[in-house]
PQR file with spaces between the fields and no chain letter, atoms N, CA, C, O and H, PARSE charges and radii, in Angstrom:
ATOM       1  N    MET     1       1.191   -1.319    0.351 -0.4000 1.5000
ATOM       2  CA   MET     1      -0.229    0.122   -0.025 -0.0000 2.0000
ATOM       3  C    MET     1       0.823    1.271   -0.039  0.5500 1.7000
ATOM       4  O    MET     1       1.672    1.592    0.792 -0.5500 1.4000
ATOM       5  N    GLU     2       0.628    1.573   -0.752 -0.4000 1.5000
ATOM       6  CA   GLU     2       1.248    3.231   -0.662 -0.0000 2.0000
ATOM       7  C    GLU     2       0.492    4.601   -0.147  0.5500 1.7000
ATOM       8  O    GLU     2      -0.443    5.088   -0.783 -0.5500 1.4000
ATOM       9  H    GLU     2      -0.062    1.312   -1.427  0.4000 1.0000
ATOM      10  N    LEU     3       0.897    5.053    0.829 -0.4000 1.5000
ATOM      11  CA   LEU     3       0.192    6.020    1.137 -0.0000 2.0000
ATOM      12  C    LEU     3       0.692    7.650    0.215  0.5500 1.7000
ATOM      13  O    LEU     3       1.840    7.833   -0.192 -0.5500 1.4000
ATOM      14  H    LEU     3       1.656    4.658    1.346  0.4000 1.0000
ATOM      15  N    PRO     4      -0.411    8.636    0.048 -0.5600 1.5000
ATOM      16  CA   PRO     4      -0.359   10.002    0.036  0.2800 2.0000
ATOM      17  C    PRO     4       1.531   10.748    0.565  0.5500 1.7000
ATOM      18  O    PRO     4       2.355   10.238    1.324 -0.5500 1.4000
ATOM      19  N    PRO     5       1.581   11.577    0.067 -0.5600 1.5000
ATOM      20  CA   PRO     5       2.600   12.537    0.820  0.2800 2.0000
ATOM      21  C    PRO     5       2.165   13.623    1.778  0.5500 1.7000
ATOM      22  O    PRO     5       1.164   13.956    1.144 -0.5500 1.4000
ATOM      23  N    VAL     6       2.164   14.059    2.349 -0.4000 1.5000
ATOM      24  CA   VAL     6       1.781   14.437    3.711 -0.0000 2.0000
ATOM      25  C    VAL     6       2.336   15.696    3.919  0.5500 1.7000
ATOM      26  O    VAL     6       3.518   15.533    4.220 -0.5500 1.4000
ATOM      27  H    VAL     6       2.978   13.789    2.864  0.4000 1.0000
ATOM      28  N    THR     7       2.073   16.743    3.902 -0.4000 1.5000
ATOM      29  CA   THR     7       2.400   17.906    4.533 -0.0000 2.0000
ATOM      30  C    THR     7       2.518   18.393    5.705  0.5500 1.7000
ATOM      31  O    THR     7       1.461   18.938    6.021 -0.5500 1.4000
ATOM      32  H    THR     7       1.112   16.876    3.657  0.4000 1.0000
ATOM      33  N    ARG     8       3.180   18.450    6.385 -0.4000 1.5000
ATOM      34  CA   ARG     8       3.781   18.959    7.635 -0.0000 2.0000
ATOM      35  C    ARG     8       3.865   20.341    8.272  0.5500 1.7000
ATOM      36  O    ARG     8       4.842   21.083    8.159 -0.5500 1.4000
ATOM      37  H    ARG     8       4.039   18.007    6.128  0.4000 1.0000
ATOM      38  N    PRO     9       2.426   20.702    9.154 -0.5600 1.5000
ATOM      39  CA   PRO     9       2.621   21.818    9.494  0.2800 2.0000
ATOM      40  C    PRO     9       3.757   22.623    9.810  0.5500 1.7000
ATOM      41  O    PRO     9       4.760   21.952   10.053 -0.5500 1.4000
ATOM      42  N    LYS    10       3.873   23.616    9.866 -0.4000 1.5000
ATOM      43  CA   LYS    10       4.996   25.080    9.849 -0.0000 2.0000
ATOM      44  C    LYS    10       4.981   25.179   11.389  0.5500 1.7000
ATOM      45  O    LYS    10       4.186   25.912   11.978 -0.5500 1.4000
ATOM      46  H    LYS    10       3.058   24.161    9.668  0.4000 1.0000
ATOM      47  N    PRO    11       6.007   24.315   12.094 -0.5600 1.5000
ATOM      48  CA   PRO    11       6.008   24.894   13.903  0.2800 2.0000
ATOM      49  C    PRO    11       5.829   26.727   13.868  0.5500 1.7000
ATOM      50  O    PRO    11       6.309   27.620   13.170 -0.5500 1.4000
ATOM      51  N    LEU    12       4.737   26.664   15.187 -0.4000 1.5000
ATOM      52  CA   LEU    12       5.444   28.531   15.269 -0.0000 2.0000
ATOM      53  C    LEU    12       5.595   28.466   16.483  0.5500 1.7000
ATOM      54  O    LEU    12       5.069   27.638   17.227 -0.5500 1.4000
ATOM      55  H    LEU    12       4.346   25.939   15.754  0.4000 1.0000
ATOM      56  N    VAL    13       6.589   29.645   16.888 -0.4000 1.5000
ATOM      57  CA   VAL    13       6.509   29.464   18.587 -0.0000 2.0000
ATOM      58  C    VAL    13       6.086   30.128   19.171  0.5500 1.7000
ATOM      59  O    VAL    13       5.728   31.068   18.462 -0.5500 1.4000
ATOM      60  H    VAL    13       7.016   30.317   16.284  0.4000 1.0000
ATOM      61  N    TRP    14       5.716   30.381   20.724 -0.4000 1.5000
ATOM      62  CA   TRP    14       4.559   31.124   21.503 -0.0000 2.0000
ATOM      63  C    TRP    14       5.745   32.298   21.950  0.5500 1.7000
ATOM      64  O    TRP    14       6.711   32.360   22.710 -0.5500 1.4000
ATOM      65  H    TRP    14       6.007   29.618   21.300  0.4000 1.0000
ATOM      66  N    THR    15       5.012   33.201   20.954 -0.4000 1.5000
ATOM      67  CA   THR    15       5.498   34.660   21.779 -0.0000 2.0000
ATOM      68  C    THR    15       4.771   35.155   22.544  0.5500 1.7000
ATOM      69  O    THR    15       3.904   34.340   22.858 -0.5500 1.4000
ATOM      70  H    THR    15       4.227   33.151   20.337  0.4000 1.0000
ATOM      71  N    PRO    16       4.621   36.341   23.163 -0.5600 1.5000
ATOM      72  CA   PRO    16       3.340   36.395   23.963  0.2800 2.0000
ATOM      73  C    PRO    16       2.111   36.991   23.709  0.5500 1.7000
ATOM      74  O    PRO    16       1.065   37.016   24.357 -0.5500 1.4000
ATOM      75  N    GLU    17       2.673   37.808   21.874 -0.4000 1.5000
ATOM      76  CA   GLU    17       0.741   37.989   21.907 -0.0000 2.0000
ATOM      77  C    GLU    17       0.458   37.139   21.071  0.5500 1.7000
ATOM      78  O    GLU    17      -0.457   37.484   20.323 -0.5500 1.4000
ATOM      79  H    GLU    17       3.523   37.788   21.348  0.4000 1.0000
ATOM      80  N    ARG    18       1.191   35.426   20.758 -0.4000 1.5000
ATOM      81  CA   ARG    18       0.338   34.307   21.107 -0.0000 2.0000
ATOM      82  C    ARG    18      -0.546   33.967   21.966  0.5500 1.7000
ATOM      83  O    ARG    18      -1.756   33.753   21.889 -0.5500 1.4000
ATOM      84  H    ARG    18       1.934   35.146   21.365  0.4000 1.0000
ATOM      85  N    ILE    19       0.588   33.930   23.216 -0.4000 1.5000
ATOM      86  CA   ILE    19       0.277   33.340   24.579 -0.0000 2.0000
ATOM      87  C    ILE    19      -0.795   34.488   24.845  0.5500 1.7000
ATOM      88  O    ILE    19      -1.625   33.989   24.085 -0.5500 1.4000
ATOM      89  H    ILE    19       1.570   34.104   23.278  0.4000 1.0000
ATOM      90  N    GLU    20      -1.048   34.936   25.030 -0.4000 1.5000
ATOM      91  CA   GLU    20      -2.105   36.954   25.146 -0.0000 2.0000
ATOM      92  C    GLU    20      -3.916   36.462   24.247  0.5500 1.7000
ATOM      93  O    GLU    20      -5.042   36.818   24.596 -0.5500 1.4000
ATOM      94  H    GLU    20      -0.374   35.341   25.648  0.4000 1.0000
ATOM      95  N    HIS    21      -3.387   35.314   22.739 -0.4000 1.5000
ATOM      96  CA   HIS    21      -4.068   35.251   21.935 -0.0000 2.0000
ATOM      97  C    HIS    21      -4.793   33.865   22.891  0.5500 1.7000
ATOM      98  O    HIS    21      -5.916   33.860   23.395 -0.5500 1.4000
ATOM      99  H    HIS    21      -2.473   35.025   22.456  0.4000 1.0000
ATOM     100  N    TRP    22      -3.975   32.986   22.928 -0.4000 1.5000
ATOM     101  CA   TRP    22      -4.618   31.982   23.398 -0.0000 2.0000
ATOM     102  C    TRP    22      -5.126   31.939   24.949  0.5500 1.7000
ATOM     103  O    TRP    22      -5.849   30.954   25.096 -0.5500 1.4000
ATOM     104  H    TRP    22      -3.062   32.991   22.519  0.4000 1.0000
ATOM     105  N    LYS    23      -5.001   32.588   25.991 -0.4000 1.5000
ATOM     106  CA   LYS    23      -5.703   33.299   26.975 -0.0000 2.0000
ATOM     107  C    LYS    23      -6.694   33.359   27.071  0.5500 1.7000
ATOM     108  O    LYS    23      -7.419   32.846   27.923 -0.5500 1.4000
ATOM     109  H    LYS    23      -4.413   33.388   25.873  0.4000 1.0000
ATOM     110  N    ARG    24      -7.101   34.413   25.668 -0.4000 1.5000
ATOM     111  CA   ARG    24      -8.079   35.316   25.989 -0.0000 2.0000
ATOM     112  C    ARG    24      -9.231   34.241   24.664  0.5500 1.7000
ATOM     113  O    ARG    24     -10.412   34.551   24.508 -0.5500 1.4000
ATOM     114  H    ARG    24      -6.512   34.830   24.976  0.4000 1.0000
ATOM     115  N    THR    25      -8.722   33.302   24.047 -0.4000 1.5000
ATOM     116  CA   THR    25      -9.722   32.701   22.920 -0.0000 2.0000
ATOM     117  C    THR    25      -9.677   31.182   23.644  0.5500 1.7000
ATOM     118  O    THR    25     -10.699   30.623   24.043 -0.5500 1.4000
ATOM     119  H    THR    25      -7.763   33.050   24.175  0.4000 1.0000
ATOM     120  N    GLY    26      -8.731   30.777   23.718 -0.4000 1.5000
ATOM     121  CA   GLY    26      -8.402   29.266   24.657 -0.0000 2.0000
ATOM     122  C    GLY    26      -8.030   28.818   22.425  0.5500 1.7000
ATOM     123  O    GLY    26      -7.463   27.756   22.168 -0.5500 1.4000
ATOM     124  H    GLY    26      -7.901   31.231   23.393  0.4000 1.0000
ATOM     125  N    GLU    27      -8.231   29.275   21.856 -0.4000 1.5000
ATOM     126  CA   GLU    27      -7.594   28.981   20.761 -0.0000 2.0000
ATOM     127  C    GLU    27      -6.042   28.880   21.088  0.5500 1.7000
ATOM     128  O    GLU    27      -5.397   29.575   21.873 -0.5500 1.4000
ATOM     129  H    GLU    27      -8.692   30.138   22.065  0.4000 1.0000
ATOM     130  N    LYS    28      -5.549   27.682   20.166 -0.4000 1.5000
ATOM     131  CA   LYS    28      -3.936   27.770   19.817 -0.0000 2.0000
ATOM     132  C    LYS    28      -3.656   28.314   18.322  0.5500 1.7000
ATOM     133  O    LYS    28      -4.446   28.053   17.415 -0.5500 1.4000
ATOM     134  H    LYS    28      -6.073   27.117   19.528  0.4000 1.0000
ATOM     135  N    PRO    29      -2.682   28.957   18.148 -0.5600 1.5000
ATOM     136  CA   PRO    29      -2.451   29.776   17.065  0.2800 2.0000
ATOM     137  C    PRO    29      -2.003   29.008   16.098  0.5500 1.7000
ATOM     138  O    PRO    29      -2.105   29.351   14.920 -0.5500 1.4000
ATOM     139  N    GLY    30      -1.412   27.795   16.501 -0.4000 1.5000
ATOM     140  CA   GLY    30      -1.033   26.956   15.025 -0.0000 2.0000
ATOM     141  C    GLY    30      -1.395   25.484   15.284  0.5500 1.7000
ATOM     142  O    GLY    30      -2.046   25.325   16.316 -0.5500 1.4000
ATOM     143  H    GLY    30      -1.329   27.517   17.458  0.4000 1.0000
ATOM     144  N    PRO    31      -1.156   24.513   14.671 -0.5600 1.5000
ATOM     145  CA   PRO    31      -0.992   23.133   14.949  0.2800 2.0000
ATOM     146  C    PRO    31      -0.248   22.672   15.655  0.5500 1.7000
ATOM     147  O    PRO    31      -0.300   21.651   16.340 -0.5500 1.4000
ATOM     148  N    VAL    32       0.403   23.326   15.535 -0.4000 1.5000
ATOM     149  CA   VAL    32       2.948   22.978   15.899 -0.0000 2.0000
ATOM     150  C    VAL    32       3.063   24.102   16.858  0.5500 1.7000
ATOM     151  O    VAL    32       2.665   25.241   16.615 -0.5500 1.4000
ATOM     152  H    VAL    32       0.445   24.155   14.978  0.4000 1.0000
ATOM     153  N    MET    33       3.576   23.758   17.860 -0.4000 1.5000
ATOM     154  CA   MET    33       3.847   25.366   18.779 -0.0000 2.0000
ATOM     155  C    MET    33       4.832   24.406   19.473  0.5500 1.7000
ATOM     156  O    MET    33       4.709   23.269   19.930 -0.5500 1.4000
ATOM     157  H    MET    33       3.899   22.833   18.058  0.4000 1.0000
ATOM     158  N    VAL    34       6.114   25.499   19.363 -0.4000 1.5000
ATOM     159  CA   VAL    34       7.150   25.085   19.788 -0.0000 2.0000
ATOM     160  C    VAL    34       7.387   26.164   20.971  0.5500 1.7000
ATOM     161  O    VAL    34       6.901   27.278   20.774 -0.5500 1.4000
ATOM     162  H    VAL    34       6.214   26.423   18.992  0.4000 1.0000
ATOM     163  N    TRP    35       8.307   25.876   22.564 -0.4000 1.5000
ATOM     164  CA   TRP    35       8.287   26.848   23.598 -0.0000 2.0000
ATOM     165  C    TRP    35       9.382   27.415   23.119  0.5500 1.7000
ATOM     166  O    TRP    35       9.986   26.873   22.193 -0.5500 1.4000
ATOM     167  H    TRP    35       8.702   24.972   22.724  0.4000 1.0000
ATOM     168  N    THR    36       9.950   28.974   23.850 -0.4000 1.5000
ATOM     169  CA   THR    36      11.340   30.069   23.851 -0.0000 2.0000
ATOM     170  C    THR    36      12.283   29.533   25.095  0.5500 1.7000
ATOM     171  O    THR    36      11.980   29.276   26.260 -0.5500 1.4000
ATOM     172  H    THR    36       9.459   29.414   24.601  0.4000 1.0000
ATOM     173  N    PRO    37      13.512   29.465   24.416 -0.5600 1.5000
ATOM     174  CA   PRO    37      14.157   28.450   25.842  0.2800 2.0000
ATOM     175  C    PRO    37      13.890   29.410   27.421  0.5500 1.7000
ATOM     176  O    PRO    37      14.258   29.112   28.557 -0.5500 1.4000
ATOM     177  N    GLU    38      13.191   30.508   26.990 -0.4000 1.5000
ATOM     178  CA   GLU    38      12.798   30.974   28.056 -0.0000 2.0000
ATOM     179  C    GLU    38      11.537   30.401   29.166  0.5500 1.7000
ATOM     180  O    GLU    38      11.504   30.474   30.394 -0.5500 1.4000
ATOM     181  H    GLU    38      12.892   30.751   26.067  0.4000 1.0000
ATOM     182  N    LEU    39      10.531   29.808   28.184 -0.4000 1.5000
ATOM     183  CA   LEU    39       9.313   29.197   28.671 -0.0000 2.0000
ATOM     184  C    LEU    39       9.545   27.715   28.767  0.5500 1.7000
ATOM     185  O    LEU    39       8.641   26.925   29.039 -0.5500 1.4000
ATOM     186  H    LEU    39      10.558   29.749   27.187  0.4000 1.0000
ATOM     187  N    THR    40      11.260   27.238   28.447 -0.4000 1.5000
ATOM     188  CA   THR    40      11.551   25.637   28.529 -0.0000 2.0000
ATOM     189  C    THR    40      11.819   25.745   29.948  0.5500 1.7000
ATOM     190  O    THR    40      11.402   24.920   30.761 -0.5500 1.4000
ATOM     191  H    THR    40      11.994   27.880   28.227  0.4000 1.0000
ATOM     192  N    GLY    41      12.838   27.237   30.388 -0.4000 1.5000
ATOM     193  CA   GLY    41      13.122   27.211   31.704 -0.0000 2.0000
ATOM     194  C    GLY    41      12.282   27.479   32.537  0.5500 1.7000
ATOM     195  O    GLY    41      12.450   27.121   33.703 -0.5500 1.4000
ATOM     196  H    GLY    41      13.176   27.907   29.727  0.4000 1.0000
ATOM     197  N    ARG    42      10.987   28.289   32.082 -0.4000 1.5000
ATOM     198  CA   ARG    42      10.107   28.603   33.790 -0.0000 2.0000
ATOM     199  C    ARG    42       9.418   27.420   33.760  0.5500 1.7000
ATOM     200  O    ARG    42       8.721   27.132   34.732 -0.5500 1.4000
ATOM     201  H    ARG    42      10.851   28.580   31.135  0.4000 1.0000
ATOM     202  N    PHE    43       9.508   26.454   32.528 -0.4000 1.5000
ATOM     203  CA   PHE    43       8.391   25.139   32.480 -0.0000 2.0000
ATOM     204  C    PHE    43       9.389   24.177   33.617  0.5500 1.7000
ATOM     205  O    PHE    43       9.105   23.358   34.491 -0.5500 1.4000
ATOM     206  H    PHE    43      10.074   26.688   31.738  0.4000 1.0000
ATOM     207  N    LEU    44      10.610   24.721   33.122 -0.4000 1.5000
ATOM     208  CA   LEU    44      11.591   22.999   33.920 -0.0000 2.0000
ATOM     209  C    LEU    44      11.543   23.760   36.162  0.5500 1.7000
ATOM     210  O    LEU    44      11.737   23.131   37.202 -0.5500 1.4000
ATOM     211  H    LEU    44      10.841   25.387   32.412  0.4000 1.0000
ATOM     212  N    ASP    45      11.190   25.309   35.916 -0.4000 1.5000
ATOM     213  CA   ASP    45      11.321   25.644   37.355 -0.0000 2.0000
ATOM     214  C    ASP    45       9.393   25.011   38.041  0.5500 1.7000
ATOM     215  O    ASP    45       8.854   24.890   39.141 -0.5500 1.4000
ATOM     216  H    ASP    45      11.033   25.819   35.070  0.4000 1.0000
ATOM     217  N    PHE    46       9.101   24.844   36.959 -0.4000 1.5000
ATOM     218  CA   PHE    46       7.880   24.823   37.512 -0.0000 2.0000
ATOM     219  C    PHE    46       8.024   23.510   37.979  0.5500 1.7000
ATOM     220  O    PHE    46       7.364   23.385   39.011 -0.5500 1.4000
ATOM     221  H    PHE    46       9.539   24.942   36.065  0.4000 1.0000
ATOM     222  N    VAL    47       8.371   22.891   37.791 -0.4000 1.5000
ATOM     223  CA   VAL    47       7.982   21.476   37.515 -0.0000 2.0000
ATOM     224  C    VAL    47       9.291   20.508   38.413  0.5500 1.7000
ATOM     225  O    VAL    47       9.446   19.287   38.431 -0.5500 1.4000
ATOM     226  H    VAL    47       8.906   22.992   36.952  0.4000 1.0000
ATOM     227  N    LYS    48      10.364   21.959   39.329 -0.4000 1.5000
ATOM     228  CA   LYS    48      11.706   21.163   39.625 -0.0000 2.0000
ATOM     229  C    LYS    48      11.262   20.732   40.984  0.5500 1.7000
ATOM     230  O    LYS    48      12.230   20.753   41.745 -0.5500 1.4000
ATOM     231  H    LYS    48      10.238   22.951   39.314  0.4000 1.0000
ATOM     232  N    ASP    49       9.971   20.283   41.680 -0.4000 1.5000
ATOM     233  CA   ASP    49       9.979   19.556   42.896 -0.0000 2.0000
ATOM     234  C    ASP    49       8.830   18.235   42.581  0.5500 1.7000
ATOM     235  O    ASP    49       8.286   17.615   43.495 -0.5500 1.4000
ATOM     236  H    ASP    49       9.185   20.266   41.062  0.4000 1.0000
ATOM     237  N    ASP    50       8.589   17.951   41.077 -0.4000 1.5000
ATOM     238  CA   ASP    50       7.356   16.892   40.762 -0.0000 2.0000
ATOM     239  C    ASP    50       8.631   15.655   40.208  0.5500 1.7000
ATOM     240  O    ASP    50       9.591   15.747   39.443 -0.5500 1.4000
ATOM     241  H    ASP    50       9.030   18.455   40.334  0.4000 1.0000
ATOM     242  N    TRP    51       8.166   14.740   40.872 -0.4000 1.5000
ATOM     243  CA   TRP    51       8.659   13.140   40.943 -0.0000 2.0000
ATOM     244  C    TRP    51       9.202   12.869   39.891  0.5500 1.7000
ATOM     245  O    TRP    51      10.227   12.212   39.706 -0.5500 1.4000
ATOM     246  H    TRP    51       7.386   14.666   41.493  0.4000 1.0000
ATOM     247  N    LEU    52       8.332   13.514   38.948 -0.4000 1.5000
ATOM     248  CA   LEU    52       9.037   13.317   37.129 -0.0000 2.0000
ATOM     249  C    LEU    52       9.688   14.323   36.361  0.5500 1.7000
ATOM     250  O    LEU    52       9.747   14.197   35.138 -0.5500 1.4000
ATOM     251  H    LEU    52       7.499   14.047   39.098  0.4000 1.0000
ATOM     252  N    TYR    53      10.341   15.621   37.124 -0.4000 1.5000
ATOM     253  CA   TYR    53      11.383   15.889   36.747 -0.0000 2.0000
ATOM     254  C    TYR    53      12.352   15.723   35.618  0.5500 1.7000
ATOM     255  O    TYR    53      12.711   16.338   34.614 -0.5500 1.4000
ATOM     256  H    TYR    53      10.293   15.723   38.117  0.4000 1.0000
ATOM     257  N    GLU    54      12.657   14.394   36.369 -0.4000 1.5000
ATOM     258  CA   GLU    54      13.974   13.625   35.201 -0.0000 2.0000
ATOM     259  C    GLU    54      13.530   13.187   33.827  0.5500 1.7000
ATOM     260  O    GLU    54      14.252   13.509   32.883 -0.5500 1.4000
ATOM     261  H    GLU    54      12.365   13.894   37.185  0.4000 1.0000
ATOM     262  N    LEU    55      12.320   12.423   33.573 -0.4000 1.5000
ATOM     263  CA   LEU    55      11.575   12.853   33.134 -0.0000 2.0000
ATOM     264  C    LEU    55      11.537   14.229   32.154  0.5500 1.7000
ATOM     265  O    LEU    55      12.289   14.474   31.210 -0.5500 1.4000
ATOM     266  H    LEU    55      11.733   12.161   34.340  0.4000 1.0000
ATOM     267  N    TRP    56      10.630   14.898   32.579 -0.4000 1.5000
ATOM     268  CA   TRP    56      10.403   16.640   31.324 -0.0000 2.0000
ATOM     269  C    TRP    56      11.861   16.612   30.920  0.5500 1.7000
ATOM     270  O    TRP    56      12.183   16.669   29.733 -0.5500 1.4000
ATOM     271  H    TRP    56      10.019   14.699   33.345  0.4000 1.0000
ATOM     272  N    HIS    57      12.916   16.507   32.091 -0.4000 1.5000
ATOM     273  CA   HIS    57      14.405   17.491   31.960 -0.0000 2.0000
ATOM     274  C    HIS    57      14.553   16.309   30.565  0.5500 1.7000
ATOM     275  O    HIS    57      15.079   16.834   29.583 -0.5500 1.4000
ATOM     276  H    HIS    57      12.654   16.461   33.055  0.4000 1.0000
ATOM     277  N    SER    58      14.158   14.820   30.376 -0.4000 1.5000
ATOM     278  CA   SER    58      14.806   14.012   28.956 -0.0000 2.0000
ATOM     279  C    SER    58      14.179   14.316   28.333  0.5500 1.7000
ATOM     280  O    SER    58      14.857   14.705   27.383 -0.5500 1.4000
ATOM     281  H    SER    58      13.730   14.393   31.173  0.4000 1.0000
ATOM     282  N    PHE    59      12.617   14.536   27.995 -0.4000 1.5000
ATOM     283  CA   PHE    59      12.445   14.862   27.387 -0.0000 2.0000
ATOM     284  C    PHE    59      12.554   16.007   25.937  0.5500 1.7000
ATOM     285  O    PHE    59      12.484   16.081   24.710 -0.5500 1.4000
ATOM     286  H    PHE    59      12.066   14.220   28.767  0.4000 1.0000
ATOM     287  N    ILE    60      12.787   16.792   27.253 -0.4000 1.5000
ATOM     288  CA   ILE    60      12.822   18.560   26.698 -0.0000 2.0000
ATOM     289  C    ILE    60      14.764   18.546   26.211  0.5500 1.7000
ATOM     290  O    ILE    60      14.695   19.513   25.453 -0.5500 1.4000
ATOM     291  H    ILE    60      12.845   16.732   28.250  0.4000 1.0000
ATOM     292  N    PHE    61      15.577   18.324   26.180 -0.4000 1.5000
ATOM     293  CA   PHE    61      16.927   18.365   25.989 -0.0000 2.0000
ATOM     294  C    PHE    61      17.204   16.779   25.356  0.5500 1.7000
ATOM     295  O    PHE    61      18.370   16.448   25.570 -0.5500 1.4000
ATOM     296  H    PHE    61      15.633   17.538   26.796  0.4000 1.0000
ATOM     297  N    LEU    62      16.478   15.814   24.690 -0.4000 1.5000
ATOM     298  CA   LEU    62      16.903   14.823   23.906 -0.0000 2.0000
ATOM     299  C    LEU    62      16.139   13.961   23.079  0.5500 1.7000
ATOM     300  O    LEU    62      16.214   12.850   22.555 -0.5500 1.4000
ATOM     301  H    LEU    62      15.531   16.083   24.515  0.4000 1.0000
ATOM     302  N    GLY    63      15.184   15.168   23.201 -0.4000 1.5000
ATOM     303  CA   GLY    63      14.046   14.358   21.538 -0.0000 2.0000
ATOM     304  C    GLY    63      13.395   13.899   21.313  0.5500 1.7000
ATOM     305  O    GLY    63      12.853   13.980   20.211 -0.5500 1.4000
ATOM     306  H    GLY    63      15.122   16.071   23.627  0.4000 1.0000
ATOM     307  N    PRO    64      13.059   13.137   22.229 -0.5600 1.5000
ATOM     308  CA   PRO    64      12.914   11.393   21.086  0.2800 2.0000
ATOM     309  C    PRO    64      11.391   12.523   20.990  0.5500 1.7000
ATOM     310  O    PRO    64      11.110   13.671   21.334 -0.5500 1.4000
ATOM     311  N    ARG    65      10.625   11.225   20.221 -0.4000 1.5000
ATOM     312  CA   ARG    65      10.232   11.381   19.170 -0.0000 2.0000
ATOM     313  C    ARG    65       8.330   11.235   19.911  0.5500 1.7000
ATOM     314  O    ARG    65       8.397   11.177   21.139 -0.5500 1.4000
ATOM     315  H    ARG    65      10.853   10.293   19.941  0.4000 1.0000
ATOM     316  N    ARG    66       7.307   11.194   19.553 -0.4000 1.5000
ATOM     317  CA   ARG    66       5.847   11.413   20.865 -0.0000 2.0000
ATOM     318  C    ARG    66       5.780    9.854   21.409  0.5500 1.7000
ATOM     319  O    ARG    66       5.500    9.547   22.568 -0.5500 1.4000
ATOM     320  H    ARG    66       7.253   11.241   18.556  0.4000 1.0000
ATOM     321  N    GLY    67       6.163    8.721   20.106 -0.4000 1.5000
ATOM     322  CA   GLY    67       6.153    7.707   20.258 -0.0000 2.0000
ATOM     323  C    GLY    67       6.858    6.460   21.031  0.5500 1.7000
ATOM     324  O    GLY    67       6.394    5.389   21.423 -0.5500 1.4000
ATOM     325  H    GLY    67       6.391    8.970   19.165  0.4000 1.0000
ATOM     326  N    GLU    68       8.568    7.198   21.112 -0.4000 1.5000
ATOM     327  CA   GLU    68       9.045    7.361   21.687 -0.0000 2.0000
ATOM     328  C    GLU    68       8.788    7.909   23.184  0.5500 1.7000
ATOM     329  O    GLU    68       9.706    7.530   23.912 -0.5500 1.4000
ATOM     330  H    GLU    68       8.945    8.068   20.794  0.4000 1.0000
ATOM     331  N    MET    69       7.850    8.664   23.858 -0.4000 1.5000
ATOM     332  CA   MET    69       8.235    9.327   25.262 -0.0000 2.0000
ATOM     333  C    MET    69       6.578    8.345   25.602  0.5500 1.7000
ATOM     334  O    MET    69       6.134    8.275   26.748 -0.5500 1.4000
ATOM     335  H    MET    69       7.105    8.972   23.267  0.4000 1.0000
ATOM     336  N    ALA    70       5.968    7.771   24.570 -0.4000 1.5000
ATOM     337  CA   ALA    70       4.904    7.256   24.814 -0.0000 2.0000
ATOM     338  C    ALA    70       4.727    6.276   24.957  0.5500 1.7000
ATOM     339  O    ALA    70       3.568    5.880   25.087 -0.5500 1.4000
ATOM     340  H    ALA    70       6.328    7.827   23.639  0.4000 1.0000
ATOM     341  N    ALA    71       5.954    5.293   25.009 -0.4000 1.5000
ATOM     342  CA   ALA    71       6.624    4.004   25.135 -0.0000 2.0000
ATOM     343  C    ALA    71       5.900    3.269   23.657  0.5500 1.7000
ATOM     344  O    ALA    71       6.191    2.074   23.611 -0.5500 1.4000
ATOM     345  H    ALA    71       6.895    5.614   24.904  0.4000 1.0000
ATOM     346  N    LEU    72       5.299    3.588   22.830 -0.4000 1.5000
ATOM     347  CA   LEU    72       4.912    2.664   21.943 -0.0000 2.0000
ATOM     348  C    LEU    72       5.946    1.955   20.811  0.5500 1.7000
ATOM     349  O    LEU    72       7.021    2.432   20.447 -0.5500 1.4000
ATOM     350  H    LEU    72       5.062    4.559   22.868  0.4000 1.0000
ATOM     351  N    PRO    73       5.366    0.743   20.367 -0.5600 1.5000
ATOM     352  CA   PRO    73       6.261   -0.050   19.503  0.2800 2.0000
ATOM     353  C    PRO    73       6.351    1.063   18.421  0.5500 1.7000
ATOM     354  O    PRO    73       7.031    0.886   17.409 -0.5500 1.4000
């Protein structure tokens, strides 16, 4: 079976304007959103006492795919 080619959506960065829009409307600006280094640091600071901190840190800095993060074959 041959599948048709898929166009991947272009990732957008969470800017202050996009965050404000999301908070106001509940709508994500795009289907794929990425954090800035500052937002990543804020997230890690927020979860520093979480028992899964090492897991979050690994996900962020080692860059596994979604299936790997969910332990899917």
